[in-house]
C-alpha positions in Angstrom: -62.3 -2.1 155.3 -63.5 -2.1 151.7 -63.0 -5.3 149.8 -60.6 -5.4 146.9 -62.3 -5.2 143.6 -61.9 -8.4 141.5 -60.5 -7.9 138.0 -61.9 -9.5 134.9 -61.1 -13.2 134.5 -59.5 -13.3 131.0 -60.0 -16.3 128.9 -57.0 -17.7 126.9 -58.4 -16.7 123.5 -59.0 -13.1 124.8 -55.4 -12.9 126.0 -54.2 -14.1 122.6 -56.3 -11.5 120.9 -54.5 -8.8 122.9 -51.1 -10.3 122.2 -51.9 -10.4 118.5 -52.8 -6.7 118.6 -49.5 -5.8 120.3 -47.6 -7.9 117.6 -49.5 -6.1 114.9 -48.1 -2.8 116.2 -50.6 -1.4 118.6 -49.0 0.4 121.6 -49.1 -1.4 124.9 -50.0 1.8 126.7 -53.1 2.3 124.6 -54.2 -1.2 125.1 -53.6 -1.0 128.8 -55.7 2.1 129.1 -58.5 0.8 126.9 -58.8 -2.6 128.6 -58.0 -1.3 132.1 -55.1 -3.7 132.3 -51.8 -3.1 134.3 -48.8 -2.9 132.0 -47.2 -5.6 134.1 -50.0 -8.0 133.2 -49.5 -7.3 129.5 -45.8 -8.0 129.9 -46.6 -11.3 131.6 -48.9 -12.3 128.8 -46.2 -11.6 126.2 -43.8 -13.8 128.1 -46.4 -16.6 128.3 -47.7 -16.2 124.7 -46.6 -19.7 123.6 -48.5 -21.3 126.5 -51.5 -19.1 125.8 -51.4 -19.9 122.1 -51.2 -23.6 123.0 -54.3 -23.4 125.1 -56.2 -21.7 122.3 -55.0 -24.3 119.8 -56.5 -27.0 121.9 -59.9 -25.4 121.3 -60.0 -24.7 125.0 -63.1 -22.9 126.3 -61.5 -22.8 129.8 -61.7 -19.9 132.2 -58.6 -19.6 134.3 -57.7 -23.1 132.9 -60.9 -24.8 134.3 -62.9 -26.9 131.9 -66.6 -26.3 131.1 -69.1 -29.0 130.6 -70.0 -30.3 127.1 -67.8 -28.5 124.6 -66.1 -31.7 123.5 -69.5 -33.5 123.2 -70.8 -30.7 120.9 -67.9 -31.2 118.5 -67.9 -35.0 118.6 -71.7 -35.2 118.0 -71.6 -32.7 115.1 -68.7 -34.5 113.4 -70.5 -37.9 113.7 -73.8 -36.3 112.5 -72.2 -34.8 109.4 -70.5 -38.1 108.6 -73.9 -40.0 108.8 -75.7 -37.4 106.7 -73.0 -37.6 104.1 -73.6 -41.4 103.9 -77.4 -40.9 103.7 -78.0 -42.7 107.0 -81.4 -41.8 108.5 -81.1 -40.1 111.9 -84.1 -39.4 114.1 -84.5 -37.9 117.6 -84.2 -41.1 119.7 -81.1 -42.3 117.8 -79.5 -38.9 118.2 -80.2 -38.9 122.0 -78.9 -42.4 122.4 -75.7 -41.7 120.4 -75.1 -38.5 122.4 -75.2 -40.3 125.7 -72.9 -43.0 124.3 -70.4 -40.4 123.3 -70.6 -39.0 126.9 -69.5 -42.3 128.2 -66.6 -42.4 125.6 -65.6 -39.0 126.9 -65.5 -40.3 130.4 -68.4 -38.2 131.7 -70.7 -39.8 134.3 -73.8 -38.0 133.2 -76.5 -38.0 130.5 -78.2 -35.3 128.4 -81.9 -34.6 128.0 -84.0 -33.9 124.9 -83.8 -30.3 125.8 -80.0 -30.3 125.3 -80.5 -32.1 121.9 -83.0 -29.4 120.8 -80.6 -26.6 121.8 -77.7 -28.4 120.0 -79.8 -28.6 116.8 -80.8 -25.0 117.0 -77.2 -24.0 117.7 -76.1 -25.7 114.5 -79.2 -24.8 112.4 -80.4 -28.4 112.1 -84.1 -28.4 111.5 -86.3 -31.3 112.3 -87.0 -32.1 108.6 -83.2 -32.3 108.0 -82.4 -34.9 110.6 -83.4 -37.7 108.2 -81.1 -39.3 105.7 -80.7 -37.7 102.2 -80.1 -39.2 98.8 -76.9 -38.6 96.8 -78.9 -36.4 94.4 -78.8 -32.7 94.7 -81.9 -31.4 96.6 -82.7 -28.2 94.6 -85.2 -27.0 97.2 -82.7 -27.3 100.0 -80.0 -25.5 98.0 -82.3 -22.6 97.3 -83.5 -22.4 100.9 -79.9 -22.4 102.2 -78.9 -19.7 99.7 -81.8 -17.5 100.8 -81.7 -18.0 104.5 -78.0 -18.6 105.2 -75.8 -17.5 102.4 -77.5 -14.3 101.1 -77.3 -12.5 104.5 -73.6 -13.4 104.8 -72.8 -12.2 101.3 -74.2 -8.9 102.3 -72.1 -8.8 105.5 -68.7 -9.7 104.0 -67.0 -8.1 101.1 -65.9 -10.4 98.1 -62.3 -10.0 99.2 -63.2 -11.6 102.6 -65.2 -14.6 101.4 -63.0 -17.7 100.9 -63.6 -21.2 99.7 -61.4 -24.2 100.4 -61.7 -27.7 98.9 -59.6 -30.8 98.3 -58.9 -32.9 95.2 -57.0 -36.1 94.5 -54.1 -35.9 92.1 -52.3 -38.8 90.4 -49.2 -36.7 90.2 -46.9 -39.1 88.2 -49.6 -40.3 85.8 -48.3 -40.8 82.2 -50.5 -41.0 79.1 -50.4 -44.8 78.8 -51.8 -45.3 82.3 -54.7 -42.9 82.0 -57.4 -45.5 81.1 -56.0 -47.8 83.8 -56.4 -45.2 86.5 -59.8 -43.8 85.3 -62.5 -44.0 88.0 -60.1 -45.2 90.6 -61.1 -44.1 94.2 -57.7 -45.0 95.6 -58.6 -45.2 99.3 -55.5 -47.3 100.0 -53.2 -50.0 98.6 -50.5 -49.6 96.0 -52.1 -46.8 94.1 -51.9 -44.6 97.3 -48.2 -44.1 96.4 -49.3 -42.7 93.0 -51.5 -40.0 94.4 -51.4 -36.8 96.5 -54.3 -34.8 98.0 -54.2 -31.1 97.1 -56.2 -28.5 99.0 -56.8 -25.1 97.3 -58.2 -21.9 98.8 -59.0 -18.5 97.3 -61.3 -15.6 97.8 -64.4 -14.6 95.9 -62.9 -11.6 94.1 -60.0 -13.8 92.8 -57.5 -11.4 94.3 -56.1 -13.8 96.9 -54.8 -17.4 96.7 -53.6 -19.2 99.8 -50.5 -21.4 99.4 -51.6 -24.9 98.3 -51.7 -27.7 100.8 -50.1 -30.9 99.5 -50.7 -34.2 101.5 -48.5 -37.2 100.7 -47.9 -40.6 102.0 -44.3 -40.2 103.3 -43.0 -37.8 105.8 -39.5 -37.4 104.3 -39.3 -38.6 100.7 -35.8 -39.0 99.5 -36.2 -36.2 97.0 -36.5 -33.8 99.9 -32.9 -34.3 100.8 -31.0 -31.0 100.9 -34.3 -29.1 100.4 -35.1 -26.5 103.1 -37.9 -24.6 101.4 -41.1 -25.8 99.7 -43.5 -23.7 97.6 -46.5 -25.5 99.2 -47.4 -26.6 102.7 -46.6 -30.3 102.9 -48.2 -32.8 105.3 -48.3 -36.6 105.3 -50.2 -39.6 106.6 -50.5 -43.2 105.7 -53.3 -42.7 103.1 -52.3 -39.2 101.9 -55.8 -37.9 102.9 -57.0 -34.7 104.4 -57.6 -35.5 108.1 -59.1 -33.3 110.9 -55.6 -32.7 112.4 -54.3 -31.1 109.2 -57.5 -29.2 108.6 -57.5 -27.7 112.1 -53.8 -26.8 112.0 -54.3 -25.0 108.7 -57.4 -23.1 109.8 -55.7 -22.0 113.1 -52.8 -20.7 111.1 -55.1 -18.9 108.6 -57.0 -17.4 111.5 -53.8 -16.0 113.1 -52.8 -14.4 109.8 -56.2 -12.8 109.4 -56.1 -11.6 113.0 -52.7 -9.9 112.4 -54.2 -8.1 109.4 -57.3 -7.1 111.5 -59.6 -8.9 109.0 -62.9 -10.8 109.5 -63.4 -13.5 106.9 -65.9 -16.1 105.9 -64.6 -19.5 105.0 -67.0 -21.8 103.0 -66.3 -25.5 103.2 -68.1 -28.7 102.7 -69.2 -30.8 105.7 -67.1 -33.9 105.2 -65.8 -35.6 108.4 -62.3 -34.2 108.0 -63.7 -30.7 108.5 -64.8 -30.6 112.1 -66.5 -27.7 113.8 -64.0 -25.4 115.5 -64.4 -23.1 118.5 -62.5 -19.9 119.5 -61.6 -18.7 116.0 -60.9 -15.0 116.3 -61.2 -13.8 112.7 -62.7 -16.7 110.7 -66.3 -17.8 110.5 -66.7 -21.3 109.1 -69.8 -21.9 106.9 -70.6 -25.5 106.0 -72.5 -26.2 102.8 -75.5 -28.6 103.0 -74.8 -32.3 102.3 -74.5 -33.5 98.7 -74.3 -30.0 97.3 -70.6 -29.7 96.5 -71.1 -30.2 92.8 -73.4 -27.1 92.6 -72.3 -24.9 95.5 -68.5 -25.3 96.0 -66.8 -22.6 93.9 -63.7 -24.8 93.6 -65.8 -27.5 92.0 -67.3 -25.1 89.5 -64.2 -25.1 87.4 -61.3 -23.8 89.5 -59.9 -27.3 90.4 -60.4 -28.5 86.8 -58.5 -25.4 85.5 -55.7 -26.0 88.0 -55.4 -29.7 86.9 -55.3 -28.7 83.3 -52.2 -26.5 84.0 -50.6 -29.3 86.1 -51.2 -31.9 83.3 -49.7 -29.5 80.8 -46.5 -29.5 82.8 -46.4 -33.3 83.0 -47.0 -33.7 79.3 -44.4 -31.0 78.4 -41.9 -32.7 80.6 -42.5 -35.9 78.6 -42.2 -34.2 75.3 -38.9 -32.5 76.3 -37.6 -35.8 77.5 -38.5 -37.5 74.2 -36.8 -34.7 72.3 -33.6 -35.0 74.3 -33.3 -38.8 74.8 -35.4 -40.2 71.9 -37.7 -42.2 74.2 -40.3 -41.7 77.0 -39.1 -41.0 80.5 -37.8 -44.1 82.4 -37.7 -42.4 85.8 -41.0 -41.4 87.4 -41.9 -38.0 88.6 -41.1 -37.5 92.3 -43.1 -35.7 95.0 -40.8 -32.6 95.0 -41.2 -32.0 91.3 -45.0 -32.5 91.7 -45.1 -29.9 94.5 -43.3 -27.4 92.3 -45.7 -28.1 89.4 -48.7 -27.7 91.8 -47.4 -24.3 92.8 -46.9 -23.2 89.2 -50.3 -24.6 88.1 -52.1 -22.7 91.0 -50.3 -19.5 90.0 -51.6 -19.9 86.4 -55.3 -19.9 87.4 -56.5 -16.4 86.8 -58.6 -14.2 89.1 -61.2 -13.9 86.4 -61.6 -17.7 86.3 -61.9 -17.8 90.1 -64.4 -14.9 90.2 -66.6 -16.5 87.6 -66.6 -19.9 89.4 -67.5 -18.2 92.7 -70.4 -16.4 91.0 -71.6 -19.6 89.3 -71.6 -21.5 92.6 -72.8 -18.9 95.0 -74.2 -16.1 92.9 -76.5 -18.0 90.5 -79.9 -19.4 91.5 -80.1 -22.0 88.6 -78.3 -25.3 88.9 -77.5 -26.0 85.3 -73.9 -27.0 84.6 -73.0 -24.4 82.0 -69.4 -23.5 81.3 -68.1 -20.7 83.4 -65.1 -19.6 81.4 -63.4 -20.5 78.1 -60.3 -21.8 80.0 -62.3 -24.7 81.4 -64.5 -25.2 78.4 -64.9 -28.8 77.1 -65.2 -27.7 73.5 -62.1 -25.8 72.6 -60.7 -24.0 75.7 -57.1 -22.9 75.5 -55.8 -25.3 78.1 -57.8 -28.3 76.7 -56.6 -27.5 73.2 -53.0 -27.4 74.4 -53.4 -30.7 76.2 -54.8 -32.4 73.1 -51.8 -31.2 71.1 -49.3 -32.5 73.6 -51.1 -35.8 73.8 -50.9 -36.2 70.0 -47.2 -35.2 70.1 -46.4 -37.9 72.6 -48.4 -40.7 71.0 -50.3 -40.0 67.8 -52.0 -43.4 68.0 -53.4 -42.9 71.6 -57.2 -42.6 72.0 -56.8 -40.7 75.3 -58.4 -37.2 75.2 -57.7 -34.1 77.3 -61.1 -34.5 79.0 -60.3 -38.1 80.0 -57.0 -37.0 81.4 -58.5 -34.2 83.4 -61.2 -36.5 84.8 -59.0 -39.4 85.6 -58.7 -38.6 89.4 -62.1 -36.9 89.9 -63.3 -39.8 92.1 -60.2 -40.2 94.2 -60.9 -40.4 98.0 -59.5 -37.3 99.7 -60.9 -37.4 103.2 -61.0 -39.8 106.2 -64.0 -41.8 107.3 -63.9 -42.0 111.1 -65.0 -44.6 113.6 -66.6 -43.4 116.8 -63.3 -43.7 118.7 -61.5 -41.7 116.1 -64.1 -39.0 116.1 -63.7 -38.6 119.9 -59.9 -38.6 119.6 -60.0 -36.0 116.7 -62.0 -33.6 118.7 -60.4 -34.0 122.2 -56.7 -34.3 121.2 -56.3 -32.7 117.8 -52.8 -31.5 116.8 -51.0 -34.9 117.1 -49.9 -35.3 113.5 -48.0 -38.4 112.8 -44.3 -37.5 112.6 -43.1 -40.9 111.7 -40.6 -41.0 108.8 -41.4 -42.8 105.6 -39.6 -43.0 102.3 -40.7 -44.2 98.9 -38.0 -46.5 97.7 -38.8 -45.5 94.1 -38.2 -41.8 94.8 -35.3 -40.1 93.0 -32.8 -38.3 95.2 -32.6 -34.6 94.6 -29.2 -33.6 93.3 -26.7 -31.8 95.5 -27.6 -28.1 96.1 -26.3 -25.8 93.4 -23.4 -23.5 94.2 -23.4 -19.7 94.0 -21.6 -20.0 90.6 -24.3 -22.3 89.3 -27.0 -19.9 90.4 -25.3 -16.9 88.8 -24.7 -18.8 85.6 -28.4 -19.7 85.5 -29.4 -16.1 86.0 -27.1 -15.1 83.1 -28.9 -17.7 80.9 -32.2 -16.2 81.8 -31.1 -12.7 81.0 -29.8 -13.8 77.6 -33.1 -15.7 77.0 -35.4 -12.7 77.5 -33.0 -10.4 75.6 -33.2 -12.6 72.5 -36.9 -13.6 72.5 -40.2 -11.9 72.0 -41.1 -12.0 75.7 -44.3 -10.6 77.1 -43.9 -8.2 80.0 -40.2 -7.8 79.4 -39.7 -5.2 82.1 -41.4 -7.4 84.7 -39.3 -10.4 83.7 -36.2 -8.3 84.1 -37.3 -7.1 87.5 -37.9 -10.7 88.6 -34.4 -11.7 87.5 -33.0 -8.7 89.4 -34.9 -9.8 92.5 -33.5 -13.3 92.2 -30.0 -11.9 91.6 -30.3 -9.8 94.8 -31.4 -12.9 96.7 -28.4 -14.9 95.5 -26.0 -12.0 96.4 -27.6 -11.6 99.8 -27.3 -15.4 100.5 -23.6 -15.2 99.5 -23.1 -12.3 101.9 -24.7 -14.3 104.7 -22.3 -17.2 104.1 -19.4 -14.7 104.3 -20.6 -13.1 107.5 -21.2 -16.5 109.1 -17.6 -17.6 108.4 -15.8 -18.1 111.7 -12.7 -16.2 112.6 -10.4 -19.2 112.9 -11.0 -20.0 109.2 -9.1 -16.8 108.2 -5.9 -18.2 109.9 -6.0 -21.6 108.3 
């Protein structure tokens, strides 16, 4: 009797890819025929999609849920190696081998690796022998040019500008007032009291400037009091004790980004620096991670070529305008500090104000130029008379004519703020083997201002009427677009009111 033919053993990430295709609108019958899969199997996968997605989110390389050998070790060693290189610690072959076998013990594996495994690991991650030594904090021009020629240029020819993204983090003293600028200048803020004064903001956009991802905002508290009654935020909000970017947050964001790109059937390149909070990730279906060489952020990262500075200039404008308006209304400077919710709204607005032309120029300056001179990339980030800098100086003079603080000092005040974690060996192992365990503990800043009660439908409609009268009586740019936006908001309010009506229970009509 002929033996039964064994079917293909499908890995979790392969199953998830099929599920994403079905969710994107492809017909099950076509997929079943193309992949030689029974329809019943597809139905089972759909029912189990949450379990399959969970397996993929754990960076599992398992086949039929059986673990392979050294996948965790690969990620642990690479995270540690990047951290050491970032600190300029010399690493040679014997040290690398000894550390690898130490990590194997920490992972609970009763085995050792050979020099051959180390050589294959170095080749797998494009680590040449001359690059295993420590590096100075200065930019290595020769290495930058070599990386551009050998690594970056082929990829720029493979991906369109729409599909090349860059993400980077920056510290933000979100409630900083003018009189505290010089006090905070140069502060790294790796902990302590000032950690309550800062946020970490991560920005991501593509090379053509046509797409911006929703900003990531990382704070110190899980549930600030100002979040009371708030159900929607314009940014993705995370929290941890030091308000840093950590590997858990980074991996959760990348996985979500990868799923969205998969649903759109896109393949994208994501350029990031090689700090410890950006670990290597396996089983991404639509994203290729490209790590820049150490100590090259200032010359390669597009976000650092002017995008972050431009973003901060718009944020600072809002803080200063808030101060000016308060002085006009109350005759004194604000007594109450800015809360996290207000900061998140200003972050969203500031990111919206950064133009695609600014982003495209900064990408070109970082990735498209071969010279390393720090020339201005656009008038909006110009130190000598750019529009935003000029506006900041005017607002500063309005608030305090005697102040010596300049716009450039205000924009640079949080440039050195620590934004990423430094991991111990145990934390590196934990971050790679059990990512996704974000701290859900609640924390509240006692100084936070409670958000007022939610506005009623009447309040919302009255506000819309005020907006209509405002654009009808002012010289407003893009009048028709403003009118459409107000109409869209009006529809949203009306639709929300209808939902409340439909959700009313029957017994309320008889009371």
